[in-house]
C-alpha positions, 0 to 999 in steps of 0.5 A: 903315478898318482898320490890320491891319499895326499890329495884326499887329506887336503879335502878330507873334512869336506869329503867326510862331511858329504859322505856322512850326509849321504849315509844319514840320508840313506839316499844311495841311488839317484839321490840329491847329491847325484842330481846336484852334481849333474847340475854343477857339471852342466854349468862347468862344461856349459852343456845342456845335459849331463847324464851320470852313469856307472863308469866311462866304458858304460858311458861310451856304450850307452852313447852308441845305444842312444844313437841307435847304431845297428850291427854292422855299422862302422865306427872309426876310432884311434888305434892308439888308446885304451881298449874300452873305446873299441870294446863297446863297439864290438859289444854292440856288434858294430864294426870297429875301424881303427886308424893311425894317430899323429906322432906329436899329439898321439891323437887321431890322424885326420888324413887316416880318418878320411881314408877309412870312411866307407858307405857303412861308416856311421860314427867317428869316436875321436879320443882326447888322449892323455889330456888334450883334444883331438882336432875336433874342427877337422873331425866335425868337417869330415863328419858333416861331409859324410853325415856321421855322428861324432862321439867324443871319448873324453875319459882323459881330458875333462877340463881341457878347452878346445879353441876353434879357428874363430876364437870360440872355446868349448870344453872337451866332450861338449863338441860332438853330438855326444861326449863321454867321460870316466871318473876312475880314481886316477882321472883329473876329476876322479871319484873313490870308485867307479863313475862316468857321465855322458854329455849332450846338447841334444834334448831328444838324445838326452831323454833317450840316454836317461832312459837307457841308464835306468833299465829303459824306464822313465816311469818305474816298471814301464820299460820304453827302450832297451836299457842297462843298469848304469847309475852313479851312486850318491856317495861318489857324486858327493865326492865329485861335487867337492873335487869338481870345485878343485878341477881347474886348480888340479889341471893348472897344477898338472900343467905346471908340473908338466912344464917343469918336466919339459924344460928339464928334458928339452935339451936331450936329443933322445927324449921327445917331450909332449906337444900341445896343439894350438887348438887345445889346452892340455890338462896332462892326465898323463905326461908321456915321453918318447925315448928315441934311442931304443932303450925305453924298456931299459929306462922303464926298469931303471926307474922301477929299480930306483923306486920311481913309478912309471907306465907304458901306455900302451904296449900293444896297439888295438889292431894287434890285440887278440880280441880285435885282430882283423884281416882288414888291417894293414900294418903299413897303415899303423906306422906311427902307432907301431913306433909309439908302442916302442918309445912311449913312457909315462911319468908320475903326474898328479896334483901333489908332485913337488919340486924335490920329487920331480928333480929326483925323477928328472935326474934319474932319467937324464943320468940314464938317457945320455945325449 
């Protein structure tokens, strides 16, 4: 699905040099590389504060802790996404409220969001799924009307641009009160282990978050807030500094590969290719098709039999997961999500894909999924 080894070879000399420099310095935690990466990512995103942390799941949890949400507060998020988004809500004893998504973009349905708001709602977590932004202008409008926090789950769309109706642009993850991301190795900006970060333009919130990630300390052994141990290590920061310089190129390469796929599949009536909303760019963390002839599972196995990696993101909606089943949910409210789990399939998508590889993947699919 992702050729990290070939990607590494292209930047090997720089990566090895930076890693050795960290080893020689022995500044493994919160060293100069972490501080420099923080500044460089702030500049790239155009955001005042980046708070590095240990992983993307921690980033979400810490963001919610920083907003001082209380047990029982309702937090609305999308039903069709990875479990980490709802996991942290439950861990903090908040009440997750799941809503359906749009069939074309896989992102939060704004009308479903509006219907889900109650007097207990305190925050909305739009997920920028597969590489493009949710409808943030609409989300912000809803949030303003009901005085709600907006926490962006940007684990899959770093580098994407959101375009407001007046033409202004902001990077994904920098639009709400706080945004979060993951540097898991397969991400568009991935390290060689676990890593994550939190973004905000709010000075007071940033100060709180910086304490939370480090055991609630601003001064060593003085604990001012309840915190956790969640820090990005210096070796990962050293790697991320190099890959950040390549991020736009990585995203452009993915976009070209996605366009090549979509052109090839465009005339097949049993295949729906990914749509891109007018208000966002798409950086294609995943390239996800919808197979409409009822043979998605057979295609999944056919590709594996032909040595082609592929994945089903996601086979079970969050509202049906054992950990998150709730009597409040009505299956009729998840019509799109319940359809997507039977039709979606994600193909190899990475910066090292070449035409020969794509042609083999495309022909294998088209020969199986006939019109």
